C-alpha positions in Angstrom: 0.1 0.0 -0.1 1.4 3.5 -1.0 1.3 5.4 2.2 0.8 8.9 -0.1 -2.9 7.4 -0.8 -6.4 7.1 0.6 -7.2 3.5 0.9 -10.8 2.2 0.0 -12.6 0.1 2.4 -12.1 -3.7 2.1 -16.0 -4.3 2.4 -19.2 -2.6 2.0 -21.5 -4.7 3.6 -21.7 -6.1 7.1 -24.1 -8.9 8.6 -26.2 -9.0 11.8 -27.1 -12.7 11.7 -28.7 -13.2 7.9 -29.4 -9.4 7.7 -27.1 -7.5 5.3 -26.1 -4.0 6.3 -24.9 -2.2 3.3 -23.0 0.8 3.8 -24.2 2.5 0.7 -27.7 2.4 1.9 -26.6 3.6 5.5 -24.9 6.7 3.6 -28.4 7.4 1.9 -30.4 7.0 5.1 -27.9 9.4 7.3 -27.8 11.8 4.5 -31.8 11.7 4.4 -31.8 12.6 8.2 -29.4 15.5 8.0 -31.1 16.8 5.3 -34.6 16.6 7.0 -33.1 18.0 10.4 -31.4 21.1 8.4 -34.5 21.9 6.2 -36.8 21.7 9.4 -34.5 24.1 11.4 -34.4 26.5 8.4 -38.1 26.3 7.9 -38.8 27.0 11.4 -36.7 30.0 11.2 -38.4 31.2 8.1 -41.9 31.2 9.8 -43.1 27.5 9.1 -43.8 25.0 11.8 -41.6 22.3 13.3 -42.1 18.9 11.6 -43.3 20.2 8.0 -40.0 19.1 6.5 -40.6 15.5 7.7 -43.9 15.5 6.4 -42.6 16.6 2.9 -40.0 14.2 3.0 -42.5 11.4 3.3 -43.5 12.4 -0.4 -39.8 13.8 -1.6 -37.8 10.7 -0.6 -39.5 8.0 -2.3 -40.3 10.0 -5.6 -36.4 11.0 -5.4 -35.2 7.4 -5.1 -37.4 6.2 -8.0 -36.3 9.1 -10.3 -32.7 8.7 -9.5 -32.8 5.0 -10.3 -34.7 5.7 -13.5 -32.6 8.4 -14.8 -29.3 5.7 -14.1 -31.0 3.2 -15.8 -32.2 5.3 -18.7 -28.5 6.8 -19.3 -26.9 3.3 -18.9 -29.1 0.6 -20.3 -26.1 -1.4 -21.5 -25.6 -2.2 -18.0 -29.0 -4.2 -17.4 -30.5 -5.0 -20.8 -27.4 -5.9 -23.1 -26.8 -9.4 -24.0 -25.8 -11.4 -21.2 -27.1 -9.0 -18.7 -29.8 -9.3 -16.1 -32.5 -6.8 -16.3 -33.7 -7.6 -12.8 -30.4 -6.0 -11.3 -32.2 -2.5 -12.5 -34.0 -2.9 -9.2 -30.7 -3.4 -7.0 -30.5 0.2 -5.9 -28.3 -1.0 -2.8 -25.4 -1.6 -5.8 -25.2 2.0 -6.4 -26.3 3.9 -9.3 -29.0 7.0 -8.4 -28.7 9.8 -11.0 -29.0 13.1 -8.9 -30.8 14.6 -11.9 -33.8 12.1 -11.9 -33.8 12.3 -7.8 -34.0 16.3 -8.0 -36.8 16.2 -10.6 -38.9 13.4 -9.3 -38.4 14.1 -5.9 -39.4 17.8 -6.5 -42.6 16.5 -7.9 -43.1 14.6 -4.6 -42.3 17.6 -2.6 -44.7 19.9 -4.7 -47.3 17.3 -3.9 -46.7 17.4 -0.2 -46.4 21.5 -0.2 -49.7 21.6 -2.2 -51.5 19.3 0.2 -50.4 21.8 3.1 -50.8 24.9 1.1 -47.2 25.9 1.2 -45.4 27.6 -1.6 -42.8 25.1 -3.1 -40.1 27.7 -3.8 -40.3 29.1 -0.2 -39.8 25.2 1.3 -37.0 24.7 -1.6 -35.1 27.5 -0.1 -35.2 25.9 3.2 -34.2 22.6 2.0 -31.5 23.7 -0.3 -28.2 23.6 2.1 -29.8 20.1 3.5 -30.0 18.5 0.1 -26.3 19.6 -0.7 -25.3 18.1 2.6 -27.4 15.0 1.9 -25.4 14.3 -1.3 -22.1 14.8 0.6 -22.7 12.1 2.6 -24.2 9.8 0.1 -21.2 10.1 -2.0 -19.3 8.1 0.9 -21.4 5.3 -0.4 -19.5 5.4 -3.7 -16.2 5.2 -1.8 -17.5 2.0 0.0 -18.6 0.5 -3.2 -15.4 1.6 -4.9 -17.2 3.1 -7.8 -17.5 6.4 -10.2 -13.5 7.1 -9.1 -11.7 9.6 -11.6 -8.5 8.9 -13.9 -5.3 7.4 -12.8 -3.1 9.7 -10.7 0.0 9.6 -8.6 -1.2 12.7 -6.4 -0.6 12.3 -2.7 -4.4 12.2 -2.1 -4.9 9.3 -4.8 -7.6 6.6 -4.1 -6.6 3.1 -4.0 -8.8 0.6 -6.1 -9.1 -2.9 -5.6 -8.1 -5.0 -8.7 -11.9 -6.5 -9.1 -13.0 -2.8 -9.5 -10.4 -1.2 -11.9 -11.2 -0.2 -15.1 -10.7 -2.7 -18.0 -8.2 -0.1 -19.5 -6.1 0.3 -16.7 -6.3 -3.0 -14.7 -2.3 -2.7 -13.6 -2.8 0.6 -12.2 -4.4 1.0 -8.4 -4.4 4.9 -7.6 -7.2 7.0 -9.5 -8.6 10.5 -8.8 -10.9 9.9 -5.7 -13.8 12.1 -7.3 -16.2 10.9 -4.7 -14.2 13.0 -2.1 -14.0 16.1 -4.5 -17.8 16.0 -5.2 -18.1 15.5 -1.3 -15.9 18.7 -0.4 -17.3 20.9 -3.3 -21.1 20.1 -2.0 -20.2 21.2 1.5 -18.5 24.2 0.0 -22.2 24.9 -1.8 -24.0 24.5 1.1 -22.1 26.7 3.0 -22.3 29.1 0.0 -26.0 29.0 0.2 -26.4 29.6 4.0 -24.1 32.7 3.7 -26.1 34.0 0.8 -29.3 33.5 2.2 -28.3 35.2 5.4 -26.7 38.0 3.8 -29.4 38.9 1.1 -32.2 37.0 2.5 -32.8 35.1 -0.7 -36.5 34.1 -1.6 -39.0 32.7 -3.9 -36.7 29.7 -5.0 -33.3 31.7 -5.4 -31.7 30.1 -2.7 -32.4 26.7 -4.4 -31.4 28.1 -7.5 -28.0 29.1 -6.1 -27.4 25.7 -4.6 -28.2 24.1 -8.3 -26.0 26.6 -10.3 -23.2 25.7 -7.5 -23.3 22.1 -7.6 -23.8 21.8 -11.5 -20.4 23.8 -11.8 -18.7 21.7 -9.7 -20.5 18.4 -11.3 -19.0 19.4 -14.5 -15.5 19.5 -13.9 -15.8 16.5 -11.7 -17.5 14.5 -14.0 -14.9 15.4 -16.8 -12.6 13.3 -14.5 -14.3 10.3 -14.4 -13.6 7.0 -16.3 -16.7 4.9 -15.7 -18.5 4.1 -18.9 -20.9 6.6 -19.8 -22.7 7.8 -23.2 -21.4 10.8 -25.0 -22.7 13.4 -27.1 -20.6 16.1 -29.0 -17.7 14.7 -27.4 -18.9 15.4 -24.0 -20.5 12.9 -21.1 -24.2 13.2 -20.9 -23.9 14.3 -17.4 -21.7 17.0 -18.5 -24.0 18.3 -20.9 -26.9 18.0 -18.5 -24.8 19.8 -16.0 -24.4 22.9 -18.6 -28.0 23.1 -19.3 -29.5 22.9 -15.8 -26.6 25.5 -14.6 -27.9 28.0 -17.2 -31.4 27.5 -16.4 -30.6 27.9 -12.9 -28.8 31.4 -13.2 -31.6 32.6 -15.7 -34.1 31.7 -12.9 -32.1 33.4 -10.3 -31.9 36.6 -12.2 -35.2 36.7 -13.2 -36.8 36.0 -10.0 -34.8 38.6 -8.5 -36.1 41.2 -10.8 -39.8 40.2 -10.7 -40.2 38.8 -7.1 -37.3 40.7 -4.9 -37.4 40.0 -1.4 -38.3 36.9 0.6 -41.8 35.4 1.5 -43.5 36.9 4.5 -45.9 33.8 5.0 -44.6 30.7 4.5 -47.1 28.3 5.8 -50.8 28.8 6.6 -52.2 28.2 10.1 -53.8 24.7 11.0 -57.4 24.5 11.1 -57.5 24.0 14.8 -55.4 27.2 15.2 -58.1 29.4 13.3 -61.2 30.4 15.6 -64.6 29.1 14.2 -66.6 31.3 12.0 -69.4 31.8 14.7 -66.9 32.8 17.4 -65.2 35.1 15.2 -68.4 36.7 14.3 -69.6 36.7 17.8 -66.1 38.4 18.9 -66.5 41.0 16.0 -70.0 42.1 17.0 -68.9 42.4 20.8 -65.9 44.4 19.6 -68.3 46.7 17.5 -70.6 47.2 20.4 -68.0 48.0 22.7 -66.5 50.4 20.3 -69.8 52.0 19.8 -70.7 52.3 23.6 -67.2 54.2 24.0 -68.0 56.2 21.0 -71.4 57.5 22.5 -70.0 58.0 25.9 -67.3 60.1 24.6 -69.6 62.2 22.3 -72.7 62.5 24.7 -73.6 65.7 26.4 -73.7 65.9 30.2 -76.9 64.5 31.5 -77.7 67.2 34.2 -77.8 70.1 31.6 -80.4 68.4 29.5 -82.5 67.4 32.9 -82.3 71.2 33.8 -83.5 72.4 30.2 -86.6 70.1 30.3 -87.3 70.8 33.8 -87.3 74.6 33.5 -90.4 74.7 31.0 -92.2 72.4 33.5 -91.2 74.7 36.3 -92.4 77.9 34.4 -95.8 76.1 33.3 -96.3 75.4 36.8 -95.5 79.1 38.2 -98.0 80.3 35.4 -100.7 77.9 36.6 -100.2 79.1 40.2 -100.4 82.7 39.7 -103.9 83.2 38.9 -104.9 80.9 41.5 -102.8 83.0 44.2 -104.4 86.2 42.3 -107.7 84.8 43.0 -107.1 84.1 46.3 -106.1 87.4 47.2 -108.6 89.1 45.5 -111.3 87.0 47.5 -109.2 87.7 50.8 -109.4 91.7 50.0 -113.1 91.4 49.2 -113.9 89.8 52.7 -111.6 92.3 54.3 -113.4 95.3 53.0 -116.6 94.2 54.8 -115.1 93.6 58.3 -112.3 95.8 58.4 -112.5 98.3 61.6 -113.7 101.6 61.4 
């Protein structure tokens, strides 16, 4: 073993009794859990509810796995359908072979279904999930290391990867050191995750722009890393299919980022509607509004009304005047009578 190299694991499968535990599957599972935890924390920070990321993952993860496998099989059909091959092995995902483009595309469909069911805008959730997806991909690349697959060209660099004879390309069976493309992509993805976190905090990215930044950053790295790989792949115009896809997706992500920034600047204020249990019933809401209106009206009347004693005095004055007017003739009559009686009996 060369001291200046990275050794490959001697085995990628462990057994607990008759149960095989595959490193590739464990890496995918750990990556998914990391993505859910990171996405959930970011979603809550944006105003969403805790647990939403896990609910969306219930839809996105199965769709993503199916999409990733379909992309791999469609772009490498000779591995499963050529003469002497076993088509049933197209279902053996534990042996590796999940295309990221298919995983993102079909996983996005699953996420859209979940978001639509909860009334969540998909771009807002994608922004929250972007760094977690990058970290999940980075962890998943460790599975390629355990499987001794998807390495690069032969190299004598100090960080060259040792590959066992059974996994070496037929073009260089005598060479044992290759570019560790799994490590290049792992480190690049962690850098992309850090970039998205920084840019999102610095510029408050919204409406899908954080996700677009992740896509653009990843495809930029995937292009040059893909050019180092020596595993069989279909080519078009002298480029591997994944290189061409990287170029197209990179352009699409950049265009979306620019247009979104112009048409919908800023970030979403509300990312998740309240649950039905958190909204008061319509009757209670109407009663509360009616009570508020009555209280407001009472306060307004109390503030604008004239003092009560003044109108009372004003109303009492005519009554008193009428009483005096009615009493004066009676008094006058009584006085006249008294004078009349007095004239007959006054002393001489």
